[in-house]
C-alpha positions as CSV (number, residue, x, y, z in Angstrom):
1,M,23.1,-14.1,-11.4
2,E,20.9,-11.0,-11.3
3,P,22.1,-7.9,-9.5
4,L,20.5,-7.2,-6.1
5,Q,18.9,-4.1,-7.4
6,A,16.9,-6.1,-10.0
7,V,15.7,-8.5,-7.4
8,V,14.7,-5.7,-5.1
9,F,12.9,-3.9,-8.0
10,Q,10.9,-7.1,-8.9
11,A,10.1,-7.9,-5.3
12,A,8.9,-4.3,-4.6
13,L,6.7,-4.3,-7.7
14,A,5.2,-7.7,-6.8
15,L,4.5,-6.6,-3.2
16,G,3.1,-3.3,-4.4
17,A,0.8,-5.1,-6.9
18,L,-0.4,-7.5,-4.2
19,L,-1.1,-4.7,-1.7
20,F,-2.8,-2.6,-4.3
21,G,-5.2,-5.4,-5.1
22,V,-6.0,-5.7,-1.4
23,F,-6.5,-2.0,-1.2
24,G,-8.8,-2.0,-4.2
25,F,-10.9,-4.7,-2.8
26,L,-11.2,-3.0,0.7
27,Y,-11.9,0.4,-0.8
28,T,-14.5,-1.0,-3.2
29,L,-16.3,-2.7,-0.3
30,R,-16.2,0.4,1.8
31,A,-17.5,2.6,-1.1
32,T,-20.3,0.2,-1.8
33,L,-21.4,0.1,1.8
34,L,-21.3,3.9,1.9
35,T,-23.6,4.2,-1.1
36,L,-26.2,1.9,0.5
37,T,-27.1,4.7,2.9
38,T,-30.4,6.4,2.0
39,G,-32.1,9.6,3.1
40,G,-34.5,7.7,5.4
41,R,-31.6,5.7,6.9
42,P,-28.5,7.9,7.0
43,D,-26.5,5.8,9.3
44,V,-23.7,3.7,7.8
45,P,-23.0,0.1,8.6
46,P,-20.5,-0.3,11.5
47,V,-18.1,-2.3,9.3
48,V,-17.4,0.9,7.3
49,H,-15.7,2.4,10.3
50,R,-13.4,-0.6,10.5
51,L,-12.6,-0.6,6.8
52,R,-11.2,2.9,6.7
53,P,-8.1,2.1,8.9
54,L,-7.6,-1.1,6.9
55,C,-7.6,0.9,3.7
56,Q,-5.1,3.4,5.2
57,A,-2.9,0.5,6.5
58,T,-2.7,-1.0,3.0
59,A,-2.3,2.3,1.0
60,A,0.8,3.4,2.9
61,P,2.9,0.3,2.1
62,V,1.9,0.5,-1.6
63,V,3.5,4.0,-1.7
64,A,6.5,2.7,0.1
65,S,7.0,-0.3,-2.2
66,V,6.8,2.0,-5.3
67,A,9.4,4.2,-3.7
68,V,11.7,1.2,-3.1
69,A,11.2,0.1,-6.7
70,A,12.2,3.6,-7.9
71,L,15.2,3.7,-5.7
72,A,16.3,0.3,-6.9
73,L,16.1,1.5,-10.5
74,L,18.6,4.3,-9.8
75,N,21.5,1.9,-10.2
76,L,20.1,-0.2,-13.0
77,A,20.5,0.7,-16.7
78,V,16.9,0.6,-17.8
79,G,15.0,2.3,-20.6
80,L,12.5,5.1,-20.5
81,L,9.6,2.7,-20.7
82,V,10.5,1.1,-17.3
83,W,10.7,4.6,-15.7
84,A,7.4,5.5,-17.3
85,L,5.9,2.4,-15.7
86,V,7.2,3.3,-12.3
87,A,6.0,6.9,-12.7
88,I,2.5,5.6,-13.6
89,L,2.6,3.3,-10.6
90,A,3.7,6.2,-8.4
91,V,0.8,8.4,-9.5
92,T,-1.6,5.5,-8.9
93,A,-0.2,4.8,-5.4
94,G,-0.5,8.5,-4.6
95,L,-4.1,8.5,-5.6
96,A,-4.7,5.4,-3.5
97,L,-3.2,7.1,-0.5
98,R,-5.3,10.2,-1.1
99,L,-8.5,8.0,-1.3
100,A,-7.6,6.2,1.9
101,F,-7.1,9.4,3.9
102,E,-10.0,11.5,2.5
103,R,-12.8,12.6,4.7
104,E,-16.3,11.1,4.3
């Protein structure tokens, strides 16, 4: 039977990956709609204002799940490669959080 920390690590990574995919879709949709504004028509579609809170609501749990994964690794004997993977995911999650809370 696997230790609890390994199960928590795998679950946190899976949840983070799922939420990051949702964030990526929502942010891409929001960015695409923002680029459709032109000089003659500077107003943005109303859905853009609804997408920003959704992006913020999905970016924060991505960061939390990567943090839980890192905490679960503290008690596991894993190699440097796994820590490097978690570090890369942490940087990516931080960038997602920054993108979600940036000003327009």
